N, C-alpha and C positions, 0 to 999 in steps of 0.2 A: 307093516310097521315102519317102513322107510319114511312115510309121510309125517310121522310124529317126531322125526329127528330134527331138532332146530339147528344142529351143528352143520348140516350139509346144505340146507337152503337158507339158513339164518332166519327162519320163521318157525313158529311152533303152533300146531293145532292142539288146543287144550280141550279137555273134556268139559262139559257143561259145569260139572261140580267144581273142578279146579278153577275155571274161569270165574264162577260166582264167588268162590272163596277169596280169590285174589282181589277182585273188584270190591268186595265188601270191606276187606282190610284197607284198601286204598281210600274208599269213601270215608271210613272212620278217621284215617290219618288226615284226609283233607278237612274234615270237620274240626279236628284238633288244631290244625294250622289256622283255620278261620277263627277259632276260639282265642288263639294266641294273638292274632291280629286285633281282635276286639279288646283283649286285655291291654295291649299297647295303646290303642285308641282311647281307652278309658283311664289311662294313666295308672294301671295296676302296679302294685309294688314289685320291684325287680325280682325278688326271690320267688314270688308266686309265678311270675312268667318263666323264670328259669326252671322251676319244677315241671311246668307244662311242656317246656322244650325238651326236657329230659324224657318225659313220657312219650313224646313224638319220636325221639331218637330210638327208644325201646321198641316202639311200634314198627318203625322202619327196619330195625334189625330183625324183628320177628318175621316181617314180610320177606326180607332177604333170605332168612333161614328156610322158610317154606319154599320159596322159589328155587333156591339152590338145591334143596332136597329133591324137588320134583325134577329139576334138570338132570341131576345125577341118576335118578331112577329111570328116566326116559331117554333123553338125548345121549348122555354119556354112556349109559349101559348099552343102548342100541348100537352106537358107533363102535364101541369096543368089541361087541359080538360080531360086527361086520368088518373087523380088522382095521378100523380107522384110528390108529394109535395117536394121531396128531390131536385128537380130541382130549387126550390126557394132558398134553401140553397146554391146550387152551384152558382147561379146567384149572391147572396150576397157575397160569397167568391171571385168571379171574380171581382165584383165592388170594393171590398176592395183592391184587388191587383192593380187595375187600378188607384185607387185614392191615391196611396202612393206618 
């Protein structure tokens, strides 16, 4: 299980399912961003663009929630079981940055 802990090596081996899920989310977000760029290039109305930007923000937040949940279930959980309490401090610092 040690090889799955991103907190000790600062990398993370993800399952095929987790990897595909995250990449699919990012691909959708990337498409949304390209769509916003197209709207700007076509002189779309400001509020229409703002609504699409809001949708991208929501998609990024959903990505963050999923990644954070996976991180807690794997990296943080494993490190705590292995007595690496500094991982809790790292998690707290990460949460503080995410909540700005």
